[in-house]
Backbone and ligand atoms as CSV (ligand in chain L), in Angstrom:
chain,resi,resn,atom,element,x,y,z
A,1,MET,N,N,-74.932,-78.543,95.833
A,1,MET,CA,C,-76.187,-77.923,95.392
A,1,MET,C,C,-77.275,-77.998,96.478
A,2,GLY,N,N,-77.237,-79.042,97.312
A,2,GLY,CA,C,-78.211,-79.132,98.413
A,2,GLY,C,C,-79.570,-79.599,97.929
A,3,CYS,N,N,-80.587,-79.489,98.829
A,3,CYS,CA,C,-81.912,-79.995,98.481
A,3,CYS,C,C,-82.610,-79.088,97.494
A,4,LYS,N,N,-83.190,-79.717,96.511
A,4,LYS,CA,C,-83.887,-78.951,95.458
A,4,LYS,C,C,-85.109,-78.206,95.995
A,5,ASN,N,N,-85.439,-77.119,95.325
A,5,ASN,CA,C,-86.635,-76.352,95.674
A,5,ASN,C,C,-87.860,-76.902,94.948
A,6,ILE,N,N,-89.011,-76.633,95.525
A,6,ILE,CA,C,-90.280,-76.887,94.844
A,6,ILE,C,C,-90.788,-75.525,94.413
A,7,VAL,N,N,-90.982,-75.346,93.111
A,7,VAL,CA,C,-91.440,-74.053,92.609
A,7,VAL,C,C,-92.903,-74.160,92.208
A,8,LEU,N,N,-93.734,-73.314,92.795
A,8,LEU,CA,C,-95.156,-73.335,92.466
A,8,LEU,C,C,-95.498,-72.180,91.538
A,9,LEU,N,N,-95.968,-72.553,90.344
A,9,LEU,CA,C,-96.372,-71.575,89.342
A,9,LEU,C,C,-97.870,-71.718,89.141
A,10,GLY,N,N,-98.465,-70.746,88.469
A,10,GLY,CA,C,-99.889,-70.863,88.179
A,10,GLY,C,C,-100.583,-69.535,88.338
A,11,PHE,N,N,-101.766,-69.467,87.788
A,11,PHE,CA,C,-102.540,-68.228,87.776
A,11,PHE,C,C,-102.887,-67.778,89.197
A,12,MET,N,N,-103.181,-66.480,89.326
A,12,MET,CA,C,-103.675,-65.949,90.604
A,12,MET,C,C,-104.864,-66.794,91.049
A,13,GLY,N,N,-104.908,-67.136,92.324
A,13,GLY,CA,C,-106.041,-67.908,92.813
A,13,GLY,C,C,-105.973,-69.393,92.524
A,14,SER,N,N,-104.836,-69.850,92.006
A,14,SER,CA,C,-104.743,-71.292,91.728
A,14,SER,C,C,-104.386,-72.071,92.997
A,15,GLY,N,N,-104.095,-71.355,94.080
A,15,GLY,CA,C,-103.859,-72.020,95.371
A,15,GLY,C,C,-102.395,-72.136,95.779
A,16,LYS,N,N,-101.514,-71.427,95.089
A,16,LYS,CA,C,-100.076,-71.578,95.353
A,16,LYS,C,C,-99.696,-71.324,96.815
A,17,SER,N,N,-100.276,-70.272,97.418
A,17,SER,CA,C,-99.864,-69.923,98.781
A,17,SER,C,C,-100.340,-70.946,99.812
A,18,THR,N,N,-101.600,-71.329,99.717
A,18,THR,CA,C,-102.133,-72.302,100.671
A,18,THR,C,C,-101.419,-73.640,100.512
A,19,VAL,N,N,-101.313,-74.086,99.272
A,19,VAL,CA,C,-100.665,-75.369,98.996
A,19,VAL,C,C,-99.179,-75.305,99.386
A,20,GLY,N,N,-98.545,-74.186,99.072
A,20,GLY,CA,C,-97.117,-74.041,99.360
A,20,GLY,C,C,-96.810,-74.142,100.849
A,21,ARG,N,N,-97.649,-73.504,101.659
A,21,ARG,CA,C,-97.427,-73.573,103.116
A,21,ARG,C,C,-97.609,-74.998,103.613
A,22,LEU,N,N,-98.602,-75.675,103.080
A,22,LEU,CA,C,-98.843,-77.068,103.497
A,22,LEU,C,C,-97.653,-77.960,103.130
A,23,ILE,N,N,-97.150,-77.801,101.903
A,23,ILE,CA,C,-96.014,-78.639,101.481
A,23,ILE,C,C,-94.808,-78.360,102.367
A,24,SER,N,N,-94.595,-77.087,102.702
A,24,SER,CA,C,-93.414,-76.751,103.505
A,24,SER,C,C,-93.496,-77.424,104.877
A,25,GLU,N,N,-94.730,-77.525,105.403
A,25,GLU,CA,C,-94.893,-78.231,106.685
A,25,GLU,C,C,-94.687,-79.734,106.511
A,26,MET,N,N,-95.272,-80.284,105.456
A,26,MET,CA,C,-95.178,-81.731,105.234
A,26,MET,C,C,-93.733,-82.185,105.056
A,27,LEU,N,N,-92.958,-81.398,104.298
A,27,LEU,CA,C,-91.606,-81.844,103.941
A,27,LEU,C,C,-90.505,-81.112,104.713
A,28,HIS,N,N,-90.908,-80.322,105.692
A,28,HIS,CA,C,-89.938,-79.545,106.497
A,28,HIS,C,C,-89.026,-78.702,105.616
A,29,MET,N,N,-89.665,-77.958,104.733
A,29,MET,CA,C,-88.904,-77.064,103.859
A,29,MET,C,C,-89.285,-75.622,104.213
A,30,ASP,N,N,-88.440,-74.663,103.811
A,30,ASP,CA,C,-88.794,-73.258,104.027
A,30,ASP,C,C,-89.846,-72.857,102.999
A,31,TYR,N,N,-90.606,-71.819,103.324
A,31,TYR,CA,C,-91.607,-71.308,102.398
A,31,TYR,C,C,-91.283,-69.858,102.063
A,32,VAL,N,N,-91.188,-69.536,100.778
A,32,VAL,CA,C,-90.988,-68.130,100.401
A,32,VAL,C,C,-91.975,-67.720,99.309
A,33,ASN,N,N,-92.345,-66.460,99.355
A,33,ASN,CA,C,-93.337,-65.933,98.433
A,33,ASN,C,C,-92.737,-64.706,97.744
A,34,THR,N,N,-92.679,-64.729,96.419
A,34,THR,CA,C,-91.982,-63.638,95.713
A,34,THR,C,C,-92.672,-62.281,95.942
A,35,ASP,N,N,-94.003,-62.276,95.980
A,35,ASP,CA,C,-94.694,-60.996,96.197
A,35,ASP,C,C,-94.358,-60.385,97.558
A,36,SER,N,N,-94.287,-61.225,98.591
A,36,SER,CA,C,-93.958,-60.686,99.927
A,36,SER,C,C,-92.560,-60.091,99.932
A,37,ILE,N,N,-91.633,-60.745,99.241
A,37,ILE,CA,C,-90.260,-60.213,99.203
A,37,ILE,C,C,-90.240,-58.883,98.443
A,38,ILE,N,N,-91.020,-58.819,97.363
A,38,ILE,CA,C,-91.103,-57.568,96.586
A,38,ILE,C,C,-91.660,-56.438,97.463
A,39,GLU,N,N,-92.676,-56.755,98.252
A,39,GLU,CA,C,-93.262,-55.725,99.131
A,39,GLU,C,C,-92.268,-55.290,100.207
A,40,GLU,N,N,-91.511,-56.262,100.727
A,40,GLU,CA,C,-90.496,-55.913,101.732
A,40,GLU,C,C,-89.426,-55.013,101.129
A,41,LYS,N,N,-88.953,-55.398,99.957
A,41,LYS,CA,C,-87.868,-54.650,99.294
A,41,LYS,C,C,-88.267,-53.224,98.954
A,42,THR,N,N,-89.486,-53.067,98.426
A,42,THR,CA,C,-89.909,-51.744,97.952
A,42,THR,C,C,-90.580,-50.938,99.063
A,43,GLY,N,N,-91.052,-51.632,100.096
A,43,GLY,CA,C,-91.726,-50.942,101.198
A,43,GLY,C,C,-93.150,-50.526,100.867
A,44,ILE,N,N,-93.673,-50.969,99.722
A,44,ILE,CA,C,-95.082,-50.668,99.394
A,44,ILE,C,C,-95.797,-51.924,98.887
A,45,THR,N,N,-97.113,-51.854,98.886
A,45,THR,CA,C,-97.889,-53.038,98.504
A,45,THR,C,C,-97.841,-53.258,96.982
A,46,ILE,N,N,-98.189,-54.475,96.576
A,46,ILE,CA,C,-98.226,-54.812,95.145
A,46,ILE,C,C,-99.202,-53.872,94.423
A,47,ASN,N,N,-100.354,-53.623,95.042
A,47,ASN,CA,C,-101.329,-52.699,94.446
A,47,ASN,C,C,-100.709,-51.334,94.180
A,48,LYS,N,N,-99.964,-50.829,95.175
A,48,LYS,CA,C,-99.345,-49.503,95.034
A,48,LYS,C,C,-98.245,-49.512,93.984
A,49,ILE,N,N,-97.488,-50.608,93.923
A,49,ILE,CA,C,-96.417,-50.673,92.918
A,49,ILE,C,C,-97.034,-50.549,91.525
A,50,PHE,N,N,-98.088,-51.347,91.275
A,50,PHE,CA,C,-98.741,-51.291,89.961
A,50,PHE,C,C,-99.330,-49.895,89.712
A,51,GLY,N,N,-99.983,-49.356,90.732
A,51,GLY,CA,C,-100.676,-48.070,90.577
A,51,GLY,C,C,-99.729,-46.896,90.426
A,52,GLU,N,N,-98.644,-46.913,91.195
A,52,GLU,CA,C,-97.772,-45.730,91.219
A,52,GLU,C,C,-96.550,-45.854,90.314
A,53,LYS,N,N,-96.053,-47.082,90.175
A,53,LYS,CA,C,-94.823,-47.232,89.375
A,53,LYS,C,C,-95.048,-47.999,88.073
A,54,GLY,N,N,-96.152,-48.703,87.994
A,54,GLY,CA,C,-96.476,-49.419,86.753
A,54,GLY,C,C,-96.015,-50.868,86.745
A,55,GLU,N,N,-96.629,-51.637,85.835
A,55,GLU,CA,C,-96.329,-53.071,85.771
A,55,GLU,C,C,-94.889,-53.329,85.332
A,56,LYS,N,N,-94.345,-52.477,84.458
A,56,LYS,CA,C,-92.996,-52.709,83.949
A,56,LYS,C,C,-91.991,-52.701,85.117
A,57,TYR,N,N,-92.149,-51.737,85.993
A,57,TYR,CA,C,-91.265,-51.648,87.159
A,57,TYR,C,C,-91.443,-52.891,88.045
A,58,PHE,N,N,-92.708,-53.276,88.254
A,58,PHE,CA,C,-92.977,-54.468,89.062
A,58,PHE,C,C,-92.247,-55.687,88.496
A,59,ARG,N,N,-92.322,-55.857,87.171
A,59,ARG,CA,C,-91.685,-57.037,86.549
A,59,ARG,C,C,-90.166,-57.009,86.706
A,60,GLU,N,N,-89.595,-55.809,86.736
A,60,GLU,CA,C,-88.138,-55.717,86.924
A,60,GLU,C,C,-87.754,-56.171,88.332
A,61,VAL,N,N,-88.486,-55.662,89.314
A,61,VAL,CA,C,-88.194,-56.067,90.702
A,61,VAL,C,C,-88.441,-57.568,90.850
A,62,GLU,N,N,-89.523,-58.033,90.247
A,62,GLU,CA,C,-89.877,-59.454,90.325
A,62,GLU,C,C,-88.736,-60.322,89.771
A,63,LYS,N,N,-88.162,-59.871,88.665
A,63,LYS,CA,C,-87.085,-60.638,88.037
A,63,LYS,C,C,-85.870,-60.754,88.973
A,64,THR,N,N,-85.541,-59.641,89.636
A,64,THR,CA,C,-84.422,-59.650,90.586
A,64,THR,C,C,-84.706,-60.613,91.740
A,65,VAL,N,N,-85.938,-60.545,92.239
A,65,VAL,CA,C,-86.318,-61.397,93.369
A,65,VAL,C,C,-86.308,-62.873,92.967
A,66,VAL,N,N,-86.789,-63.162,91.772
A,66,VAL,CA,C,-86.796,-64.551,91.296
A,66,VAL,C,C,-85.366,-65.078,91.227
A,67,LYS,N,N,-84.456,-64.244,90.775
A,67,LYS,CA,C,-83.067,-64.661,90.679
A,67,LYS,C,C,-82.521,-64.978,92.080
A,68,GLU,N,N,-82.858,-64.134,93.030
A,68,GLU,CA,C,-82.393,-64.361,94.408
A,68,GLU,C,C,-82.945,-65.663,94.986
A,69,VAL,N,N,-84.242,-65.866,94.868
A,69,VAL,CA,C,-84.822,-67.066,95.489
A,69,VAL,C,C,-84.407,-68.346,94.749
A,70,SER,N,N,-84.048,-68.202,93.479
A,70,SER,CA,C,-83.596,-69.379,92.724
A,70,SER,C,C,-82.319,-69.967,93.311
A,71,GLY,N,N,-81.584,-69.161,94.038
A,71,GLY,CA,C,-80.338,-69.622,94.641
A,71,GLY,C,C,-80.542,-70.289,95.992
A,72,MET,N,N,-81.776,-70.381,96.435
A,72,MET,CA,C,-82.028,-70.998,97.744
A,72,MET,C,C,-82.010,-72.521,97.630
A,73,ASN,N,N,-82.052,-73.172,98.788
A,73,ASN,CA,C,-82.128,-74.635,98.858
A,73,ASN,C,C,-83.306,-75.031,99.724
A,74,ASN,N,N,-83.797,-76.242,99.489
A,74,ASN,CA,C,-84.799,-76.821,100.389
A,74,ASN,C,C,-85.965,-75.869,100.673
A,75,SER,N,N,-86.411,-75.165,99.641
A,75,SER,CA,C,-87.480,-74.190,99.846
A,75,SER,C,C,-88.654,-74.437,98.903
A,76,VAL,N,N,-89.834,-74.088,99.394
A,76,VAL,CA,C,-90.998,-74.061,98.532
A,76,VAL,C,C,-91.124,-72.611,98.078
A,77,ILE,N,N,-90.997,-72.403,96.773
A,77,ILE,CA,C,-91.043,-71.048,96.230
A,77,ILE,C,C,-92.410,-70.794,95.612
A,78,ASP,N,N,-93.154,-69.901,96.239
A,78,ASP,CA,C,-94.480,-69.527,95.763
A,78,ASP,C,C,-94.287,-68.305,94.866
A,79,ALA,N,N,-94.345,-68.528,93.556
A,79,ALA,CA,C,-94.012,-67.464,92.611
A,79,ALA,C,C,-95.269,-66.751,92.121
A,80,GLY,N,N,-95.194,-65.439,91.981
A,80,GLY,CA,C,-96.332,-64.659,91.474
A,80,GLY,C,C,-96.815,-65.220,90.139
A,81,GLY,N,N,-98.108,-65.053,89.878
A,81,GLY,CA,C,-98.727,-65.646,88.692
A,81,GLY,C,C,-98.130,-65.226,87.357
A,82,GLY,N,N,-97.439,-64.067,87.333
A,82,GLY,CA,C,-96.907,-63.582,86.064
A,82,GLY,C,C,-95.437,-63.896,85.840
A,83,VAL,N,N,-94.832,-64.592,86.772
A,83,VAL,CA,C,-93.401,-64.929,86.682
A,83,VAL,C,C,-93.066,-65.693,85.396
A,84,VAL,N,N,-94.025,-66.510,84.967
A,84,VAL,CA,C,-93.775,-67.395,83.813
A,84,VAL,C,C,-93.564,-66.677,82.479
A,85,ILE,N,N,-94.033,-65.425,82.381
A,85,ILE,CA,C,-93.953,-64.772,81.069
A,85,ILE,C,C,-92.530,-64.374,80.703
A,86,ASN,N,N,-91.645,-64.424,81.663
A,86,ASN,CA,C,-90.245,-64.108,81.370
A,86,ASN,C,C,-89.401,-65.387,81.387
A,87,GLU,N,N,-88.849,-65.689,80.226
A,87,GLU,CA,C,-88.068,-66.924,80.060
A,87,GLU,C,C,-86.903,-67.017,81.053
A,88,ASP,N,N,-86.238,-65.886,81.316
A,88,ASP,CA,C,-85.118,-65.882,82.271
A,88,ASP,C,C,-85.573,-66.372,83.643
A,89,ASN,N,N,-86.780,-65.968,84.037
A,89,ASN,CA,C,-87.284,-66.390,85.344
A,89,ASN,C,C,-87.364,-67.914,85.420
A,90,LEU,N,N,-87.929,-68.526,84.373
A,90,LEU,CA,C,-88.071,-69.986,84.391
A,90,LEU,C,C,-86.700,-70.664,84.368
A,91,ASN,N,N,-85.794,-70.127,83.575
A,91,ASN,CA,C,-84.446,-70.711,83.524
A,91,ASN,C,C,-83.770,-70.639,84.887
A,92,ASN,N,N,-83.911,-69.520,85.570
A,92,ASN,CA,C,-83.304,-69.390,86.903
A,92,ASN,C,C,-83.931,-70.360,87.904
A,93,LEU,N,N,-85.250,-70.420,87.887
A,93,LEU,CA,C,-85.948,-71.278,88.854
A,93,LEU,C,C,-85.634,-72.757,88.638
A,94,ARG,N,N,-85.356,-73.112,87.379
A,94,ARG,CA,C,-85.048,-74.511,87.045
A,94,ARG,C,C,-83.683,-74.966,87.541
A,95,ILE,N,N,-82.767,-74.022,87.766
A,95,ILE,CA,C,-81.397,-74.399,88.135
A,95,ILE,C,C,-81.406,-75.308,89.367
A,96,ASN,N,N,-82.193,-74.930,90.365
A,96,ASN,CA,C,-82.246,-75.777,91.560
A,96,ASN,C,C,-83.678,-76.099,91.979
A,97,GLY,N,N,-84.575,-76.185,90.998
A,97,GLY,CA,C,-85.962,-76.431,91.398
A,97,GLY,C,C,-86.747,-77.279,90.429
A,98,LEU,N,N,-87.776,-77.909,90.967
A,98,LEU,CA,C,-88.746,-78.636,90.140
A,98,LEU,C,C,-89.946,-77.724,89.968
A,99,LEU,N,N,-90.409,-77.582,88.733
A,99,LEU,CA,C,-91.483,-76.623,88.445
A,99,LEU,C,C,-92.851,-77.304,88.372
A,100,PHE,N,N,-93.745,-76.850,89.249
A,100,PHE,CA,C,-95.115,-77.365,89.278
A,100,PHE,C,C,-96.061,-76.230,88.912
A,101,CYS,N,N,-96.969,-76.491,87.976
A,101,CYS,CA,C,-97.969,-75.473,87.669
A,101,CYS,C,C,-99.329,-75.926,88.189
A,102,LEU,N,N,-99.949,-75.092,89.021
A,102,LEU,CA,C,-101.283,-75.398,89.538
A,102,LEU,C,C,-102.315,-74.833,88.562
A,103,ASN,N,N,-103.190,-75.692,88.085
A,103,ASN,CA,C,-104.185,-75.263,87.104
A,103,ASN,C,C,-105.599,-75.288,87.668
A,104,ALA,N,N,-106.398,-74.321,87.231
A,104,ALA,CA,C,-107.814,-74.285,87.615
A,104,ALA,C,C,-108.591,-73.595,86.498
A,105,ASP,N,N,-109.855,-73.967,86.365
A,105,ASP,CA,C,-110.703,-73.341,85.346
A,105,ASP,C,C,-111.003,-71.893,85.736
A,106,PRO,N,N,-111.286,-71.042,84.731
A,106,PRO,CA,C,-111.560,-69.625,85.023
A,106,PRO,C,C,-112.664,-69.425,86.066
A,107,GLU,N,N,-113.729,-70.208,85.967
A,107,GLU,CA,C,-114.849,-70.042,86.914
A,107,GLU,C,C,-114.418,-70.367,88.338
A,108,GLU,N,N,-113.592,-71.395,88.461
A,108,GLU,CA,C,-113.089,-71.808,89.776
A,108,GLU,C,C,-112.159,-70.706,90.333
A,109,ILE,N,N,-111.330,-70.165,89.477
A,109,ILE,CA,C,-110.431,-69.078,89.894
A,109,ILE,C,C,-111.253,-67.882,90.360
A,110,TYR,N,N,-112.276,-67.569,89.589
A,110,TYR,CA,C,-113.124,-66.426,89.938
A,110,TYR,C,C,-113.740,-66.606,91.323
A,111,LYS,N,N,-114.230,-67.819,91.585
A,111,LYS,CA,C,-114.841,-68.105,92.898
A,111,LYS,C,C,-113.839,-67.845,94.020
A,112,ARG,N,N,-112.587,-68.237,93.761
A,112,ARG,CA,C,-111.572,-68.123,94.813
A,112,ARG,C,C,-111.105,-66.687,95.042
A,113,ILE,N,N,-111.109,-65.877,93.995
A,113,ILE,CA,C,-110.516,-64.531,94.144
A,113,ILE,C,C,-111.536,-63.401,94.319
A,114,LYS,N,N,-112.820,-63.719,94.126
A,114,LYS,CA,C,-113.786,-62.619,93.984
A,114,LYS,C,C,-113.889,-61.698,95.206
A,115,ASN,N,N,-113.560,-62.192,96.381
A,115,ASN,CA,C,-113.643,-61.315,97.552
A,115,ASN,C,C,-112.305,-60.683,97.936
A,116,HIS,N,N,-111.319,-60.827,97.077
A,116,HIS,CA,C,-110.001,-60.263,97.375
A,116,HIS,C,C,-109.767,-58.976,96.579
A,117,THR,N,N,-108.979,-58.075,97.151
A,117,THR,CA,C,-108.731,-56.810,96.442
A,117,THR,C,C,-107.242,-56.528,96.243
A,118,HIS,N,N,-106.394,-57.504,96.612
A,118,HIS,CA,C,-104.955,-57.222,96.571
A,118,HIS,C,C,-104.300,-57.550,95.224
A,119,ARG,N,N,-105.111,-57.893,94.225
A,119,ARG,CA,C,-104.530,-58.238,92.920
A,119,ARG,C,C,-104.903,-57.189,91.874
A,120,PRO,N,N,-103.972,-56.279,91.605
A,120,PRO,CA,C,-104.285,-55.146,90.726
A,120,PRO,C,C,-104.824,-55.556,89.362
A,121,LEU,N,N,-104.329,-56.651,88.793
A,121,LEU,CA,C,-104.755,-57.030,87.443
A,121,LEU,C,C,-106.224,-57.458,87.395
A,122,LEU,N,N,-106.761,-57.838,88.572
A,122,LEU,CA,C,-108.151,-58.311,88.581
A,122,LEU,C,C,-109.109,-57.312,89.230
A,123,ASN,N,N,-108.604,-56.143,89.590
A,123,ASN,CA,C,-109.479,-55.091,90.121
A,123,ASN,C,C,-110.124,-54.334,88.955
A,124,VAL,N,N,-110.977,-55.045,88.237
A,124,VAL,CA,C,-111.616,-54.477,87.046
A,124,VAL,C,C,-113.117,-54.760,87.140
A,125,SER,N,N,-113.892,-54.172,86.221
A,125,SER,CA,C,-115.351,-54.320,86.341
A,125,SER,C,C,-115.823,-55.747,86.039
A,126,ASP,N,N,-115.114,-56.460,85.175
A,126,ASP,CA,C,-115.530,-57.834,84.831
A,126,ASP,C,C,-114.355,-58.804,85.025
A,127,PRO,N,N,-114.087,-59.167,86.287
A,127,PRO,CA,C,-112.906,-59.996,86.568
A,127,PRO,C,C,-112.899,-61.342,85.849
A,128,LEU,N,N,-114.072,-61.985,85.717
A,128,LEU,CA,C,-114.102,-63.301,85.074
A,128,LEU,C,C,-113.620,-63.204,83.626
A,129,ARG,N,N,-114.072,-62.170,82.955
A,129,ARG,CA,C,-113.646,-61.958,81.572
A,129,ARG,C,C,-112.135,-61.730,81.508
A,130,LYS,N,N,-111.633,-60.952,82.456
A,130,LYS,CA,C,-110.196,-60.653,82.505
A,130,LYS,C,C,-109.399,-61.935,82.777
A,131,ILE,N,N,-109.917,-62.762,83.674
A,131,ILE,CA,C,-109.244,-64.032,83.995
A,131,ILE,C,C,-109.112,-64.874,82.715
A,132,LYS,N,N,-110.225,-64.976,81.982
A,132,LYS,CA,C,-110.215,-65.781,80.747
A,132,LYS,C,C,-109.214,-65.220,79.750
A,133,GLU,N,N,-109.189,-63.908,79.651
A,133,GLU,CA,C,-108.306,-63.246,78.690
A,133,GLU,C,C,-106.823,-63.501,79.036
A,134,ILE,N,N,-106.476,-63.297,80.300
A,134,ILE,CA,C,-105.054,-63.478,80.692
A,134,ILE,C,C,-104.667,-64.954,80.608
A,135,LEU,N,N,-105.592,-65.822,81.050
A,135,LEU,CA,C,-105.294,-67.269,81.017
A,135,LEU,C,C,-104.985,-67.735,79.603
A,136,LYS,N,N,-105.747,-67.235,78.660
A,136,LYS,CA,C,-105.570,-67.630,77.266
A,136,LYS,C,C,-104.177,-67.215,76.783
A,137,LYS,N,N,-103.805,-65.986,77.111
A,137,LYS,CA,C,-102.497,-65.465,76.694
A,137,LYS,C,C,-101.353,-66.231,77.351
A,138,ARG,N,N,-101.555,-66.580,78.625
A,138,ARG,CA,C,-100.462,-67.203,79.367
A,138,ARG,C,C,-100.396,-68.714,79.272
A,139,GLY,N,N,-101.426,-69.318,78.673
A,139,GLY,CA,C,-101.478,-70.777,78.594
A,139,GLY,C,C,-100.162,-71.420,78.183
A,140,PRO,N,N,-99.573,-70.983,77.063
A,140,PRO,CA,C,-98.326,-71.612,76.596
A,140,PRO,C,C,-97.186,-71.481,77.604
A,141,TYR,N,N,-97.196,-70.409,78.370
A,141,TYR,CA,C,-96.122,-70.208,79.359
A,141,TYR,C,C,-96.310,-71.135,80.560
A,142,TYR,N,N,-97.548,-71.230,81.019
A,142,TYR,CA,C,-97.789,-72.121,82.162
A,142,TYR,C,C,-97.464,-73.573,81.810
A,143,ARG,N,N,-97.683,-73.918,80.540
A,143,ARG,CA,C,-97.433,-75.312,80.143
A,143,ARG,C,C,-95.945,-75.668,80.106
A,144,LYS,N,N,-95.094,-74.674,80.297
A,144,LYS,CA,C,-93.652,-74.968,80.308
A,144,LYS,C,C,-93.200,-75.683,81.586
A,145,ALA,N,N,-94.015,-75.639,82.618
A,145,ALA,CA,C,-93.648,-76.339,83.867
A,145,ALA,C,C,-93.718,-77.838,83.628
A,146,GLU,N,N,-92.765,-78.579,84.180
A,146,GLU,CA,C,-92.739,-80.018,83.884
A,146,GLU,C,C,-93.891,-80.797,84.522
A,147,TYR,N,N,-94.410,-80.282,85.637
A,147,TYR,CA,C,-95.526,-80.981,86.280
A,147,TYR,C,C,-96.761,-80.090,86.249
A,148,GLN,N,N,-97.829,-80.614,85.661
A,148,GLN,CA,C,-99.091,-79.880,85.563
A,148,GLN,C,C,-100.072,-80.494,86.556
A,149,ILE,N,N,-100.525,-79.698,87.499
A,149,ILE,CA,C,-101.366,-80.225,88.573
A,149,ILE,C,C,-102.773,-79.618,88.487
A,150,ASP,N,N,-103.762,-80.490,88.380
A,150,ASP,CA,C,-105.148,-80.021,88.324
A,150,ASP,C,C,-105.640,-79.751,89.749
A,151,THR,N,N,-106.182,-78.555,89.971
A,151,THR,CA,C,-106.664,-78.238,91.332
A,151,THR,C,C,-108.185,-78.070,91.376
A,152,ASN,N,N,-108.862,-78.272,90.250
A,152,ASN,CA,C,-110.319,-78.107,90.242
A,152,ASN,C,C,-110.990,-79.088,91.193
A,153,ASN,N,N,-111.898,-78.588,92.003
A,153,ASN,CA,C,-112.655,-79.436,92.945
A,153,ASN,C,C,-111.772,-80.310,93.825
A,154,ARG,N,N,-110.623,-79.794,94.199
A,154,ARG,CA,C,-109.751,-80.567,95.097
A,154,ARG,C,C,-109.370,-79.690,96.285
A,155,SER,N,N,-109.141,-80.324,97.431
A,155,SER,CA,C,-108.712,-79.553,98.591
A,155,SER,C,C,-107.218,-79.231,98.455
A,156,ALA,N,N,-106.810,-78.181,99.164
A,156,ALA,CA,C,-105.399,-77.800,99.148
A,156,ALA,C,C,-104.540,-78.938,99.716
A,157,GLN,N,N,-105.064,-79.619,100.720
A,157,GLN,CA,C,-104.363,-80.758,101.337
A,157,GLN,C,C,-104.031,-81.828,100.297
A,158,ASP,N,N,-105.055,-82.140,99.517
A,158,ASP,CA,C,-104.932,-83.177,98.507
A,158,ASP,C,C,-103.884,-82.777,97.454
A,159,VAL,N,N,-103.935,-81.536,97.010
A,159,VAL,CA,C,-102.977,-81.047,96.012
A,159,VAL,C,C,-101.566,-81.054,96.603
A,160,ALA,N,N,-101.460,-80.610,97.849
A,160,ALA,CA,C,-100.144,-80.560,98.504
A,160,ALA,C,C,-99.550,-81.962,98.625
A,161,ARG,N,N,-100.404,-82.926,98.981
A,161,ARG,CA,C,-99.934,-84.314,99.115
A,161,ARG,C,C,-99.421,-84.848,97.782
A,162,GLU,N,N,-100.134,-84.515,96.706
A,162,GLU,CA,C,-99.705,-84.991,95.386
A,162,GLU,C,C,-98.314,-84.437,95.047
A,163,ILE,N,N,-98.139,-83.144,95.267
A,163,ILE,CA,C,-96.859,-82.520,94.909
A,163,ILE,C,C,-95.727,-83.046,95.804
A,164,ALA,N,N,-96.011,-83.170,97.088
A,164,ALA,CA,C,-94.989,-83.686,98.007
A,164,ALA,C,C,-94.580,-85.100,97.590
A,165,GLY,N,N,-95.566,-85.888,97.150
A,165,GLY,CA,C,-95.290,-87.260,96.719
A,165,GLY,C,C,-94.404,-87.294,95.479
A,166,ILE,N,N,-94.708,-86.439,94.516
A,166,ILE,CA,C,-93.902,-86.391,93.285
A,166,ILE,C,C,-92.468,-85.995,93.631
A,167,TYR,N,N,-92.351,-85.005,94.499
A,167,TYR,CA,C,-91.017,-84.500,94.873
A,167,TYR,C,C,-90.201,-85.600,95.566
A,168,GLU,N,N,-90.849,-86.287,96.487
A,168,GLU,CA,C,-90.120,-87.319,97.232
A,168,GLU,C,C,-89.695,-88.474,96.329
A,169,LYS,N,N,-90.535,-88.779,95.363
A,169,LYS,CA,C,-90.215,-89.840,94.414
A,169,LYS,C,C,-89.038,-89.426,93.530
A,170,ALA,N,N,-89.049,-88.159,93.107
A,170,ALA,CA,C,-88.008,-87.666,92.207
A,170,ALA,C,C,-86.649,-87.600,92.897
A,171,PHE,N,N,-86.683,-87.304,94.192
A,171,PHE,CA,C,-85.422,-87.197,94.925
A,171,PHE,C,C,-85.453,-88.122,96.121
A,172,SER,N,N,-84.875,-89.276,95.939
A,172,SER,CA,C,-84.786,-90.174,97.081
A,172,SER,C,C,-83.853,-89.500,98.071
A,173,LYS,N,N,-83.850,-89.953,99.297
A,173,LYS,CA,C,-83.034,-89.312,100.329
A,173,LYS,C,C,-81.584,-89.177,99.884
A,174,HIS,N,N,-81.083,-90.228,99.234
A,174,HIS,CA,C,-79.682,-90.217,98.823
A,174,HIS,C,C,-79.416,-89.044,97.873
A,175,ASP,N,N,-80.289,-88.922,96.847
A,175,ASP,CA,C,-80.093,-87.855,95.861
A,175,ASP,C,C,-80.194,-86.496,96.526
A,176,LYS,N,N,-81.125,-86.370,97.491
A,176,LYS,CA,C,-81.328,-85.090,98.135
A,176,LYS,C,C,-80.061,-84.559,98.774
A,177,PHE,N,N,-79.251,-85.488,99.301
A,177,PHE,CA,C,-78.065,-85.008,100.011
A,177,PHE,C,C,-76.812,-84.942,99.142
A,178,THR,N,N,-76.900,-85.516,97.946
A,178,THR,CA,C,-75.716,-85.412,97.091
A,178,THR,C,C,-75.944,-84.373,95.990
A,179,GLY,N,N,-77.144,-83.850,95.915
A,179,GLY,CA,C,-77.438,-82.807,94.932
A,179,GLY,C,C,-77.707,-83.415,93.592
L,1,S3P,C1,C,-99.733,-61.377,89.182
L,1,S3P,C2,C,-99.951,-62.269,90.200
L,1,S3P,C3,C,-99.857,-61.885,91.626
L,1,S3P,C4,C,-98.890,-60.715,91.790
L,1,S3P,C5,C,-99.301,-59.581,90.914
L,1,S3P,C6,C,-99.316,-59.967,89.416
L,1,S3P,C7,C,-99.891,-61.836,87.773
L,1,S3P,O1,O,-99.405,-63.004,92.398
L,1,S3P,O2,O,-97.580,-61.093,91.520
L,1,S3P,O3,O,-100.556,-59.117,91.319
L,1,S3P,O4,O,-99.403,-61.152,86.856
L,1,S3P,O5,O,-100.488,-62.922,87.554
L,1,S3P,P1,P,-100.349,-64.247,92.813
L,1,S3P,O6,O,-100.351,-65.209,91.665
L,1,S3P,O7,O,-99.671,-64.823,94.008
L,1,S3P,O8,O,-101.703,-63.703,93.122
């Protein structure tokens, strides 16, 4: 089975990409991002996929990509914020991964994303309201991750260190090499 993956789940703007890159450096693991793979596969941006093909199509491609990355080893998997709504995705990611959910309050998320335009679901007139609405709906899904990590008022370094520490504790060197 090889070295287990670290799977980062959580709402848009919860810090998955920044934290994920840091963990991959700290633990010498590969870093993969499901959205980047989706963009490579389809040849268009996430915004365009949502705009031209719709969210349903996006979720189908996302599901295929999640299945592919679930088969990797020794990787930090930065999963799109909506991956959790599909039970199959979580089951696949669990096969060889530990699931961490990064949590942040709506106001904190808003602060982090307000100058970005690459997230179609938040390109609306009242993003904070939309964040609260989606967070409420997705709460039960995010809570399915075994490790819940608070990121409010914390640096990405600090969050990355916490996750790397949990991972190293869970898999001593011996376990890492015997699967
Ligand atoms: C989405 C999150 C995005 C991206 C897409 C949809 C979501 O990923 O997959 O815009 O449904 O929460 P990030 O969480 O990396 O921003």
